[in-house]
N, CA, C and O atoms as a GROMACS GRO file, in nm:
protein
  312
    1UNK      N    1  -0.639  -0.841   0.968
    1UNK     CA    2  -0.513  -0.841   0.896
    1UNK      C    3  -0.434  -0.966   0.934
    1UNK      O    4  -0.457  -1.027   1.038
    2UNK      N    5  -0.343  -1.001   0.848
    2UNK     CA    6  -0.270  -1.125   0.866
    2UNK      C    7  -0.153  -1.108   0.963
    2UNK      O    8  -0.135  -1.003   1.024
    3UNK      N    9  -0.075  -1.214   0.975
    3UNK     CA   10   0.040  -1.216   1.066
    3UNK      C   11   0.171  -1.188   0.992
    3UNK      O   12   0.278  -1.222   1.042
    4UNK      N   13   0.164  -1.129   0.876
    4UNK     CA   14   0.284  -1.094   0.799
    4UNK      C   15   0.359  -0.984   0.875
    4UNK      O   16   0.298  -0.890   0.925
    5UNK      N   17   0.491  -0.998   0.884
    5UNK     CA   18   0.573  -0.901   0.957
    5UNK      C   19   0.594  -0.776   0.871
    5UNK      O   20   0.662  -0.779   0.768
    6UNK      N   21   0.536  -0.668   0.915
    6UNK     CA   22   0.542  -0.541   0.844
    6UNK      C   23   0.670  -0.467   0.880
    6UNK      O   24   0.704  -0.455   0.998
    7UNK      N   25   0.743  -0.419   0.779
    7UNK     CA   26   0.866  -0.344   0.801
    7UNK      C   27   0.840  -0.195   0.818
    7UNK      O   28   0.906  -0.128   0.896
    8UNK      N   29   0.741  -0.144   0.743
    8UNK     CA   30   0.714   0.000   0.739
    8UNK      C   31   0.564   0.022   0.723
    8UNK      O   32   0.493  -0.064   0.674
    9UNK      N   33   0.517   0.139   0.766
    9UNK     CA   34   0.376   0.174   0.753
    9UNK      C   35   0.362   0.309   0.684
    9UNK      O   36   0.443   0.399   0.703
   10UNK      N   37   0.256   0.321   0.605
   10UNK     CA   38   0.223   0.447   0.539
   10UNK      C   39   0.076   0.474   0.563
   10UNK      O   40  -0.010   0.398   0.519
   11UNK      N   41   0.046   0.582   0.632
   11UNK     CA   42  -0.091   0.620   0.664
   11UNK      C   43  -0.136   0.730   0.569
   11UNK      O   44  -0.088   0.843   0.578
   12UNK      N   45  -0.227   0.698   0.479
   12UNK     CA   46  -0.279   0.797   0.384
   12UNK      C   47  -0.426   0.826   0.410
   12UNK      O   48  -0.496   0.880   0.324
   13UNK      N   49  -0.473   0.791   0.529
   13UNK     CA   50  -0.614   0.815   0.561
   13UNK      C   51  -0.646   0.964   0.547
   13UNK      O   52  -0.570   1.050   0.590
   14UNK      N   53  -0.762   0.991   0.486
   14UNK     CA   54  -0.806   1.129   0.467
   14UNK      C   55  -0.756   1.193   0.338
   14UNK      O   56  -0.800   1.303   0.303
   15UNK      N   57  -0.667   1.126   0.267
   15UNK     CA   58  -0.614   1.179   0.142
   15UNK      C   59  -0.687   1.115   0.024
   15UNK      O   60  -0.737   1.003   0.034
   16UNK      N   61  -0.692   1.187  -0.087
   16UNK     CA   62  -0.762   1.139  -0.205
   16UNK      C   63  -0.670   1.136  -0.326
   16UNK      O   64  -0.567   1.204  -0.331
   17UNK      N   65  -0.710   1.056  -0.422
   17UNK     CA   66  -0.637   1.036  -0.546
   17UNK      C   67  -0.593   1.172  -0.602
   17UNK      O   68  -0.674   1.264  -0.612
   18UNK      N   69  -0.468   1.184  -0.638
   18UNK     CA   70  -0.364   1.082  -0.653
   18UNK      C   71  -0.268   1.074  -0.535
   18UNK      O   72  -0.169   1.000  -0.542
   19UNK      N   73  -0.294   1.146  -0.426
   19UNK     CA   74  -0.198   1.155  -0.316
   19UNK      C   75  -0.156   1.021  -0.256
   19UNK      O   76  -0.037   1.001  -0.234
   20UNK      N   77  -0.249   0.926  -0.227
   20UNK     CA   78  -0.203   0.800  -0.167
   20UNK      C   79  -0.100   0.726  -0.252
   20UNK      O   80  -0.002   0.673  -0.200
   21UNK      N   81  -0.122   0.722  -0.383
   21UNK     CA   82  -0.028   0.650  -0.470
   21UNK      C   83   0.102   0.729  -0.485
   21UNK      O   84   0.210   0.669  -0.494
   22UNK      N   85   0.094   0.860  -0.488
   22UNK     CA   86   0.217   0.940  -0.494
   22UNK      C   87   0.302   0.918  -0.369
   22UNK      O   88   0.424   0.904  -0.378
   23UNK      N   89   0.238   0.915  -0.253
   23UNK     CA   90   0.311   0.890  -0.129
   23UNK      C   91   0.367   0.749  -0.126
   23UNK      O   92   0.479   0.727  -0.079
   24UNK      N   93   0.289   0.652  -0.176
   24UNK     CA   94   0.337   0.514  -0.184
   24UNK      C   95   0.461   0.506  -0.271
   24UNK      O   96   0.559   0.441  -0.235
   25UNK      N   97   0.457   0.572  -0.385
   25UNK     CA   98   0.571   0.570  -0.477
   25UNK      C   99   0.696   0.626  -0.410
   25UNK      O  100   0.804   0.569  -0.423
   26UNK      N  101   0.682   0.735  -0.338
   26UNK     CA  102   0.795   0.797  -0.269
   26UNK      C  103   0.850   0.706  -0.160
   26UNK      O  104   0.972   0.689  -0.148
   27UNK      N  105   0.761   0.648  -0.080
   27UNK     CA  106   0.808   0.566   0.033
   27UNK      C  107   0.869   0.435  -0.014
   27UNK      O  108   0.970   0.391   0.040
   28UNK      N  109   0.809   0.371  -0.114
   28UNK     CA  110   0.859   0.239  -0.155
   28UNK      C  111   0.998   0.251  -0.217
   28UNK      O  112   1.077   0.156  -0.211
   29UNK      N  113   1.028   0.366  -0.276
   29UNK     CA  114   1.162   0.388  -0.331
   29UNK      C  115   1.269   0.381  -0.223
   29UNK      O  116   1.383   0.343  -0.251
   30UNK      N  117   1.234   0.417  -0.100
   30UNK     CA  118   1.330   0.420   0.010
   30UNK      C  119   1.348   0.284   0.079
   30UNK      O  120   1.433   0.270   0.166
   31UNK      N  121   1.268   0.184   0.040
   31UNK     CA  122   1.274   0.053   0.104
   31UNK      C  123   1.373  -0.038   0.033
   31UNK      O  124   1.407  -0.017  -0.083
   32UNK      N  125   1.418  -0.140   0.104
   32UNK     CA  126   1.502  -0.244   0.046
   32UNK      C  127   1.414  -0.350  -0.018
   32UNK      O  128   1.300  -0.371   0.025
   33UNK      N  129   1.465  -0.417  -0.119
   33UNK     CA  130   1.391  -0.526  -0.182
   33UNK      C  131   1.353  -0.629  -0.076
   33UNK      O  132   1.436  -0.668   0.006
   34UNK      N  133   1.228  -0.672  -0.077
   34UNK     CA  134   1.179  -0.770   0.019
   34UNK      C  135   1.111  -0.709   0.140
   34UNK      O  136   1.039  -0.778   0.212
   35UNK      N  137   1.134  -0.579   0.165
   35UNK     CA  138   1.066  -0.513   0.277
   35UNK      C  139   0.915  -0.514   0.253
   35UNK      O  140   0.869  -0.514   0.139
   36UNK      N  141   0.839  -0.514   0.361
   36UNK     CA  142   0.694  -0.516   0.352
   36UNK      C  143   0.639  -0.386   0.407
   36UNK      O  144   0.670  -0.345   0.519
   37UNK      N  145   0.558  -0.322   0.326
   37UNK     CA  146   0.497  -0.194   0.359
   37UNK      C  147   0.347  -0.213   0.377
   37UNK      O  148   0.280  -0.271   0.292
   38UNK      N  149   0.296  -0.163   0.489
   38UNK     CA  150   0.152  -0.161   0.511
   38UNK      C  151   0.102  -0.021   0.477
   38UNK      O  152   0.155   0.079   0.526
   39UNK      N  153  -0.001  -0.014   0.392
   39UNK     CA  154  -0.061   0.113   0.353
   39UNK      C  155  -0.204   0.115   0.407
   39UNK      O  156  -0.279   0.020   0.388
   40UNK      N  157  -0.239   0.224   0.475
   40UNK     CA  158  -0.374   0.245   0.524
   40UNK      C  159  -0.434   0.361   0.446
   40UNK      O  160  -0.368   0.463   0.426
   41UNK      N  161  -0.560   0.346   0.403
   41UNK     CA  162  -0.623   0.450   0.322
   41UNK      C  163  -0.773   0.454   0.347
   41UNK      O  164  -0.833   0.356   0.392
   42UNK      N  165  -0.832   0.568   0.316
   42UNK     CA  166  -0.978   0.581   0.321
   42UNK      C  167  -1.036   0.608   0.183
   42UNK      O  168  -1.158   0.604   0.166
   43UNK      N  169  -0.954   0.634   0.086
   43UNK     CA  170  -1.000   0.663  -0.050
   43UNK      C  171  -1.032   0.532  -0.123
   43UNK      O  172  -0.943   0.450  -0.143
   44UNK      N  173  -1.159   0.512  -0.164
   44UNK     CA  174  -1.196   0.388  -0.232
   44UNK      C  175  -1.121   0.366  -0.364
   44UNK      O  176  -1.109   0.252  -0.408
   45UNK      N  177  -1.070   0.471  -0.426
   45UNK     CA  178  -0.997   0.453  -0.552
   45UNK      C  179  -0.867   0.375  -0.532
   45UNK      O  180  -0.809   0.325  -0.628
   46UNK      N  181  -0.819   0.366  -0.407
   46UNK     CA  182  -0.697   0.288  -0.383
   46UNK      C  183  -0.720   0.139  -0.411
   46UNK      O  184  -0.624   0.067  -0.439
   47UNK      N  185  -0.846   0.094  -0.404
   47UNK     CA  186  -0.875  -0.048  -0.434
   47UNK      C  187  -0.839  -0.079  -0.579
   47UNK      O  188  -0.808  -0.194  -0.612
   48UNK      N  189  -0.844   0.019  -0.665
   48UNK     CA  190  -0.807   0.003  -0.805
   48UNK      C  191  -0.661   0.042  -0.827
   48UNK      O  192  -0.586  -0.028  -0.894
   49UNK      N  193  -0.622   0.156  -0.768
   49UNK     CA  194  -0.492   0.215  -0.799
   49UNK      C  195  -0.373   0.138  -0.742
   49UNK      O  196  -0.272   0.123  -0.810
   50UNK      N  197  -0.385   0.090  -0.619
   50UNK     CA  198  -0.269   0.024  -0.556
   50UNK      C  199  -0.238  -0.111  -0.622
   50UNK      O  200  -0.121  -0.138  -0.647
   51UNK      N  201  -0.337  -0.196  -0.652
   51UNK     CA  202  -0.303  -0.319  -0.725
   51UNK      C  203  -0.238  -0.292  -0.861
   51UNK      O  204  -0.146  -0.362  -0.901
   52UNK      N  205  -0.287  -0.188  -0.932
   52UNK     CA  206  -0.227  -0.154  -1.062
   52UNK      C  207  -0.084  -0.103  -1.044
   52UNK      O  208   0.004  -0.137  -1.123
   53UNK      N  209  -0.061  -0.023  -0.941
   53UNK     CA  210   0.072   0.027  -0.909
   53UNK      C  211   0.168  -0.089  -0.889
   53UNK      O  212   0.278  -0.091  -0.944
   54UNK      N  213   0.125  -0.186  -0.808
   54UNK     CA  214   0.211  -0.302  -0.778
   54UNK      C  215   0.241  -0.384  -0.903
   54UNK      O  216   0.356  -0.420  -0.927
   55UNK      N  217   0.139  -0.411  -0.983
   55UNK     CA  218   0.158  -0.491  -1.104
   55UNK      C  219   0.250  -0.420  -1.203
   55UNK      O  220   0.337  -0.483  -1.264
   56UNK      N  221   0.233  -0.291  -1.218
   56UNK     CA  222   0.311  -0.214  -1.314
   56UNK      C  223   0.457  -0.202  -1.274
   56UNK      O  224   0.546  -0.206  -1.359
   57UNK      N  225   0.483  -0.189  -1.144
   57UNK     CA  226   0.620  -0.166  -1.098
   57UNK      C  227   0.688  -0.290  -1.040
   57UNK      O  228   0.802  -0.282  -0.994
   58UNK      N  229   0.621  -0.404  -1.043
   58UNK     CA  230   0.685  -0.529  -1.002
   58UNK      C  231   0.691  -0.554  -0.853
   58UNK      O  232   0.777  -0.628  -0.805
   59UNK      N  233   0.600  -0.494  -0.779
   59UNK     CA  234   0.590  -0.520  -0.635
   59UNK      C  235   0.479  -0.621  -0.613
   59UNK      O  236   0.387  -0.631  -0.694
   60UNK      N  237   0.487  -0.697  -0.504
   60UNK     CA  238   0.387  -0.800  -0.478
   60UNK      C  239   0.285  -0.750  -0.376
   60UNK      O  240   0.319  -0.712  -0.264
   61UNK      N  241   0.160  -0.752  -0.418
   61UNK     CA  242   0.051  -0.719  -0.327
   61UNK      C  243   0.017  -0.846  -0.251
   61UNK      O  244  -0.051  -0.934  -0.303
   62UNK      N  245   0.064  -0.854  -0.127
   62UNK     CA  246   0.048  -0.975  -0.047
   62UNK      C  247  -0.093  -0.991   0.007
   62UNK      O  248  -0.145  -1.102   0.018
   63UNK      N  249  -0.154  -0.877   0.040
   63UNK     CA  250  -0.287  -0.882   0.101
   63UNK      C  251  -0.352  -0.746   0.086
   63UNK      O  252  -0.286  -0.642   0.088
   64UNK      N  253  -0.484  -0.748   0.071
   64UNK     CA  254  -0.560  -0.624   0.076
   64UNK      C  255  -0.696  -0.653   0.136
   64UNK      O  256  -0.747  -0.765   0.125
   65UNK      N  257  -0.753  -0.553   0.198
   65UNK     CA  258  -0.883  -0.573   0.260
   65UNK      C  259  -0.938  -0.442   0.313
   65UNK      O  260  -0.880  -0.335   0.294
   66UNK      N  261  -1.050  -0.454   0.381
   66UNK     CA  262  -1.115  -0.337   0.439
   66UNK      C  263  -1.164  -0.373   0.578
   66UNK      O  264  -1.224  -0.479   0.598
   67UNK      N  265  -1.139  -0.286   0.673
   67UNK     CA  266  -1.184  -0.307   0.810
   67UNK      C  267  -1.227  -0.172   0.865
   67UNK      O  268  -1.148  -0.078   0.872
   68UNK      N  269  -1.353  -0.163   0.905
   68UNK     CA  270  -1.407  -0.040   0.965
   68UNK      C  271  -1.382   0.082   0.876
   68UNK      O  272  -1.335   0.186   0.923
   69UNK      N  273  -1.413   0.070   0.747
   69UNK     CA  274  -1.400   0.178   0.647
   69UNK      C  275  -1.256   0.222   0.621
   69UNK      O  276  -1.233   0.328   0.565
   70UNK      N  277  -1.160   0.140   0.662
   70UNK     CA  278  -1.018   0.166   0.633
   70UNK      C  279  -0.972   0.055   0.540
   70UNK      O  280  -0.985  -0.064   0.570
   71UNK      N  281  -0.916   0.094   0.425
   71UNK     CA  282  -0.858  -0.002   0.332
   71UNK      C  283  -0.714  -0.025   0.374
   71UNK      O  284  -0.643   0.069   0.411
   72UNK      N  285  -0.671  -0.150   0.369
   72UNK     CA  286  -0.532  -0.179   0.402
   72UNK      C  287  -0.470  -0.266   0.295
   72UNK      O  288  -0.537  -0.348   0.231
   73UNK      N  289  -0.340  -0.248   0.276
   73UNK     CA  290  -0.264  -0.320   0.174
   73UNK      C  291  -0.131  -0.359   0.233
   73UNK      O  292  -0.068  -0.279   0.302
   74UNK      N  293  -0.089  -0.479   0.207
   74UNK     CA  294   0.046  -0.524   0.244
   74UNK      C  295   0.121  -0.548   0.114
   74UNK      O  296   0.082  -0.632   0.033
   75UNK      N  297   0.227  -0.474   0.095
   75UNK     CA  298   0.303  -0.475  -0.030
   75UNK      C  299   0.447  -0.513  -0.001
   75UNK      O  300   0.511  -0.457   0.088
   76UNK      N  301   0.497  -0.610  -0.077
   76UNK     CA  302   0.638  -0.648  -0.065
   76UNK      C  303   0.712  -0.586  -0.182
   76UNK      O  304   0.678  -0.607  -0.298
   77UNK      N  305   0.814  -0.509  -0.150
   77UNK     CA  306   0.892  -0.443  -0.256
   77UNK      C  307   0.963  -0.546  -0.341
   77UNK      O  308   1.028  -0.637  -0.290
   78UNK      N  309   0.950  -0.530  -0.471
   78UNK     CA  310   1.012  -0.622  -0.566
   78UNK      C  311   1.157  -0.588  -0.591
   78UNK      O  312   1.224  -0.655  -0.669
   0.00000   0.00000   0.00000
């Protein structure tokens, strides 16, 4: 993972669609514009769902990747 300063973390490991995106939607609403949220997930569908979520709602997906079967996303609230 990069050296981006994360403001908040959301751990959705073990949860499956649609729960990770539902939890992301709830948490990102509570953040201030510009805050950076790190999301951790094990559901492969998040590789499709989270980028679409960001594009649709105007948030910036700064980084995404996979490490040791954990998907991670760094999202800056728009």
